C-alpha positions as CSV (number, residue, x, y, z in Angstrom):
1,M,5.9,10.7,-6.2
2,D,8.4,7.6,-5.8
3,I,7.5,5.4,-8.3
4,R,9.3,2.5,-7.1
5,R,6.2,2.6,-4.2
6,W,3.7,2.0,-7.0
7,V,4.7,-0.6,-8.6
8,L,5.8,-2.4,-6.2
9,A,1.8,-1.6,-5.3
10,V,1.0,-3.2,-8.2
11,I,2.8,-6.8,-8.2
12,L,3.1,-6.7,-4.3
13,P,1.1,-4.1,-2.2
14,P,1.8,-5.5,1.5
15,A,5.9,-4.8,-0.4
16,A,4.7,-1.0,-0.5
17,V,3.4,0.0,3.0
18,T,6.8,-1.7,5.0
19,N,7.0,1.9,5.9
20,K,3.5,1.6,7.6
21,E,2.5,0.4,11.2
22,V,2.3,-4.2,11.6
23,G,-1.0,-3.8,11.4
24,T,-1.0,-1.5,8.1
25,V,0.9,-4.2,6.4
26,M,-1.2,-7.1,8.0
27,L,-4.2,-5.6,6.4
28,T,-3.0,-5.6,3.3
29,G,-1.9,-9.1,2.6
30,L,-5.3,-9.9,3.4
31,L,-6.6,-7.9,1.4
32,T,-4.4,-9.4,-1.5
33,L,-5.1,-13.0,-0.3
34,L,-8.6,-12.2,-0.3
35,G,-7.4,-11.0,-3.8
36,W,-5.6,-8.9,-5.8
37,L,-7.1,-5.6,-6.2
38,P,-8.6,-5.2,-3.4
39,G,-4.6,-5.2,-2.2
40,V,-4.0,-3.2,-4.8
41,A,-6.5,-0.4,-3.8
42,F,-5.4,-0.5,0.5
43,A,-1.8,0.3,-0.8
44,S,-2.9,2.6,-3.7
45,Y,-4.7,4.3,-0.6
46,M,-2.5,4.5,2.1
47,I,0.6,5.9,-0.7
48,L,-2.0,9.0,-1.7
49,Q,-2.8,9.3,2.4
50,E,1.3,9.4,2.8
51,K,1.3,11.6,0.3
52,R,-1.4,14.1,1.7
53,Q,0.2,14.3,5.0
54,A,3.7,14.9,4.3
55,E,2.0,18.3,1.6
56,A,0.2,19.1,4.6
């Protein structure tokens, strides 16, 4: 697992999902604006989902 993406997910959640579609980055940014924790949770979810897809 790339530790840099996890650090970005905690510090600046939209930056952690920049390799996804524009809508995902915008949703992460919106959730971060509504509150830091929802943005971190969604960015973490997207990182874990990407890891599961890579393993399958």
